[in-house]
C-alpha positions in Angstrom: -47.9 26.6 -79.8 -50.1 27.9 -77.2 -48.8 25.3 -74.8 -45.2 26.2 -75.5 -46.0 30.0 -74.8 -47.8 28.9 -71.6 -45.0 27.0 -70.6 -42.5 29.9 -71.2 -44.8 32.3 -69.5 -44.8 30.0 -66.4 -40.8 29.8 -66.5 -40.5 33.6 -66.9 -42.8 33.9 -63.8 -41.2 31.7 -61.7 -37.8 33.5 -62.2 -39.4 36.8 -61.0 -41.5 35.7 -58.0 -40.8 33.3 -55.0 -44.1 31.6 -55.0 -46.0 31.2 -51.7 -44.5 28.0 -50.6 -46.6 26.9 -47.3 -43.4 25.4 -45.9 -42.0 28.8 -45.9 -44.4 31.6 -46.2 -48.0 32.2 -47.4 -47.0 35.5 -49.1 -46.3 35.8 -52.7 -42.7 37.5 -52.9 -40.1 38.7 -55.5 -36.7 39.9 -55.4 -36.0 43.7 -54.3 -33.7 45.9 -56.2 -31.7 43.2 -57.5 -30.9 43.8 -61.4 -27.3 44.0 -62.1 -26.2 41.9 -59.0 -23.6 39.2 -59.0 -25.4 37.1 -56.1 -28.9 35.9 -56.2 -31.4 37.6 -54.1 -32.4 34.5 -52.2 -32.2 31.0 -52.5 -34.5 28.1 -51.4 -32.7 25.5 -49.8 -34.0 22.0 -48.6 -33.2 19.3 -45.7 -30.9 17.5 -48.1 -28.5 20.4 -48.2 -27.4 20.1 -44.6 -28.1 23.7 -44.1 -30.6 25.3 -41.7 -34.3 24.5 -42.3 -37.5 24.2 -40.5 -39.6 21.5 -42.0 -38.7 20.8 -45.6 -37.4 24.4 -46.9 -36.0 27.6 -45.9 -34.9 30.7 -47.7 -31.2 31.5 -47.5 -30.2 35.1 -48.1 -26.4 36.0 -48.7 -25.2 39.6 -49.2 -21.8 40.0 -51.0 -19.8 42.9 -50.2 -20.5 45.8 -52.4 -23.1 43.9 -54.9 -25.5 46.4 -55.1 -28.3 46.3 -57.4 -31.1 48.6 -58.8 -35.0 48.3 -59.4 -35.3 49.9 -62.9 -35.3 53.7 -63.6 -36.6 54.7 -60.2 -34.4 53.3 -57.4 -30.6 51.9 -56.9 -28.5 51.0 -54.2 -25.3 51.8 -56.0 -25.4 55.6 -55.9 -26.7 58.4 -57.8 -26.9 56.8 -61.3 -28.6 58.0 -64.5 -31.1 56.3 -66.8 -31.6 56.5 -70.2 -33.6 59.8 -70.2 -30.5 61.2 -67.8 -32.8 61.4 -65.0 -31.4 60.7 -61.5 -32.6 57.7 -59.6 -34.5 58.4 -56.4 -32.3 56.8 -54.1 -28.8 57.7 -53.5 -27.4 54.4 -52.9 -24.9 53.3 -50.0 -26.9 50.2 -49.7 -26.8 46.3 -50.4 -29.4 43.9 -50.0 -30.3 40.3 -50.7 -33.8 40.5 -50.1 -37.6 39.8 -51.1 -40.5 41.8 -51.2 -44.4 41.3 -51.0 -45.1 44.8 -52.3 -48.0 43.3 -54.9 -49.8 41.7 -51.7 -50.7 44.7 -49.5 -52.8 44.8 -46.3 -54.3 47.0 -43.6 -55.5 47.1 -40.2 -55.0 44.4 -37.5 -52.7 41.1 -38.4 -50.6 38.6 -36.8 -47.2 37.9 -38.3 -44.3 35.5 -37.8 -41.0 34.8 -39.1 -38.0 32.3 -37.9 -34.4 33.6 -38.4 -31.1 31.5 -38.3 -27.9 33.3 -37.4 -24.8 31.4 -38.3 -22.0 31.3 -35.6 -19.6 33.3 -37.7 -22.2 36.0 -38.6 -20.5 39.5 -38.1 -22.6 42.5 -37.2 -21.5 45.7 -39.4 -22.8 48.4 -37.0 -23.0 51.3 -37.3 -24.3 50.4 -40.8 -27.9 49.0 -39.9 -28.8 45.5 -41.2 -32.6 44.8 -41.6 -33.9 41.2 -41.5 -37.6 42.1 -41.8 -39.7 45.1 -42.5 -43.2 46.2 -42.8 -43.4 48.8 -45.4 -45.9 51.5 -46.2 -46.4 51.8 -50.0 -45.1 55.1 -51.1 -44.4 56.3 -47.5 -41.5 54.4 -46.1 -41.0 51.6 -43.5 -43.3 51.6 -40.5 -41.4 48.8 -38.8 -37.8 47.3 -39.3 -36.6 44.4 -37.4 -32.7 44.8 -37.6 -29.4 44.3 -36.0 -28.5 47.6 -34.3 -25.0 47.4 -32.7 -25.4 43.6 -32.0 -28.9 43.5 -31.0 -32.1 42.4 -32.6 -34.1 45.8 -32.5 -37.7 46.7 -33.5 -37.4 50.3 -34.9 -40.9 51.8 -35.0 -41.4 54.4 -37.6 -44.0 56.7 -39.4 -42.8 57.6 -43.1 -39.4 56.1 -42.4 -38.8 58.6 -39.5 -38.0 56.6 -36.3 -40.3 56.9 -33.2 -39.0 54.4 -30.8 -36.8 51.5 -30.8 -37.5 48.3 -28.8 -34.6 45.8 -27.8 -35.8 42.3 -28.5 -32.4 39.9 -28.2 -29.0 40.1 -28.5 -27.5 38.8 -31.6 -24.7 36.5 -29.8 -27.9 35.0 -28.0 -29.1 33.7 -31.6 -26.2 32.3 -33.1 -26.2 28.8 -34.4 -29.9 28.2 -33.7 -33.4 29.4 -34.9 -35.0 32.4 -33.3 -38.9 32.6 -33.5 -40.7 35.8 -33.9 -44.4 36.2 -33.5 -46.0 40.0 -33.7 -49.6 41.2 -33.0 -49.8 44.4 -34.7 -52.7 47.0 -35.4 -51.9 49.8 -37.9 -54.0 53.0 -37.4 -53.2 56.8 -37.3 -55.1 57.2 -34.1 -53.0 57.0 -30.9 -55.5 55.1 -28.9 -55.8 52.3 -31.6 -52.5 51.4 -33.0 -50.2 49.0 -31.3 -47.3 46.4 -31.7 -46.5 43.2 -29.8 -43.4 41.2 -29.9 -42.8 37.6 -28.7 -39.3 36.2 -29.1 -39.2 32.2 -28.7 -42.6 32.5 -27.0 -41.6 35.3 -24.5 -43.5 38.6 -24.8 -40.5 41.0 -25.0 -42.0 44.3 -26.1 -45.1 46.5 -26.9 -45.7 49.9 -28.3 -49.0 51.8 -28.2 -49.7 54.7 -30.4 -49.7 55.8 -34.2 -48.4 52.9 -36.4 -48.7 54.1 -39.8 -49.7 57.3 -42.2 -52.7 55.8 -43.5 -51.7 55.2 -47.2 -54.5 54.2 -49.3 -52.2 51.6 -51.1 -51.6 49.5 -47.8 -48.6 47.9 -46.4 -46.3 44.9 -47.3 -43.5 42.8 -46.1 -39.9 42.7 -46.8 -37.7 39.9 -45.7 -33.8 39.1 -46.0 -30.8 41.1 -45.5 -30.7 44.9 -46.3 -27.6 46.9 -45.5 -28.0 50.7 -45.0 -25.3 53.1 -45.1 -22.5 50.9 -45.7 -19.9 53.9 -45.4 -20.6 54.2 -41.8 -18.9 50.7 -41.1 -16.2 51.5 -43.8 -15.0 54.4 -41.6 -14.9 52.2 -38.4 -12.5 49.5 -40.3 -10.5 52.1 -41.9 -11.6 51.6 -45.5 -12.8 54.4 -48.0 -16.3 55.3 -47.5 -16.5 56.1 -51.1 -17.2 52.5 -52.3 -17.9 51.3 -55.8 -20.0 48.5 -56.9 -18.3 44.9 -57.0 -14.9 46.4 -55.4 -12.7 44.0 -53.7 -14.4 43.1 -50.2 -11.2 44.0 -48.1 -12.2 43.7 -44.4 -15.9 44.0 -45.1 -17.6 40.9 -44.4 -20.0 38.7 -46.3 -23.3 38.4 -44.3 -25.6 35.1 -44.4 -28.9 34.4 -42.7 -31.6 31.7 -43.0 -35.5 32.8 -42.8 -38.5 30.4 -42.6 -42.2 30.7 -41.1 -42.6 34.1 -42.8 -46.4 34.1 -42.3 -49.4 36.7 -42.1 -52.7 36.0 -40.8 -55.8 37.7 -39.4 -55.8 35.8 -36.1 -53.4 34.0 -33.8 -55.2 30.5 -34.3 -54.7 30.8 -38.0 -51.1 32.0 -37.6 -50.2 29.2 -35.3 -51.9 26.5 -37.9 -49.7 27.8 -40.5 -46.6 27.4 -38.4 -47.4 24.1 -37.4 -48.2 22.9 -40.8 -44.8 24.0 -41.8 -43.0 22.0 -39.3 
């Protein structure tokens, strides 16, 4: 009987977590704000699928129009809903995501990071709605870094407590279509202006850097998010002439489905370790 319970436990755990798969990532992740969604928060695809993969496996993220979810009693992407105790969720909605979060694996200080992203040829930007691909988030404080599709340019938005400090242009989305783009970052998170920094390499070329304060100093640390996260959907709806007051699972109309693929989502204490992780995953 104990054996049966243990097997059931493993099944439930696997349902909630995307295990650290060294071919894709060394981070343990789970779906973010995914309850009540029609689509999956993510898929793991393999080389046999014919879809873009580095090595043997990769993540596929698909954002179905208006397929918002919630994360329990404290967060929703769908609007100002009410829970059983008639208390409002903290977030006001206007968002859709297909995303993984490593919120239970926090870190601080200086680290090296990587991810590879494949943008399909028919991918459609939805600016002025912002589509984030990768985030570093300060627990209970907000994002400190968002790498996003900003007006058709992959951009690094550097933030403190979710407030924008500066933006760094990395690469045009049109230059990324139909192929893998490889991102490496060397970041140090500090409250001190003379210690914190970001450095961004795109396909081995140093594209941008920043020096200054890089986080608010939360004792609970930082963590990584990866996938599609569409923020302020109403902005794009106004551009295409649709009602900005959208509802969950309404007809898509002119609003596109977005798909991306991600691989090599690694974090390491040194460049040497990071490069080894990437090479071992090929």
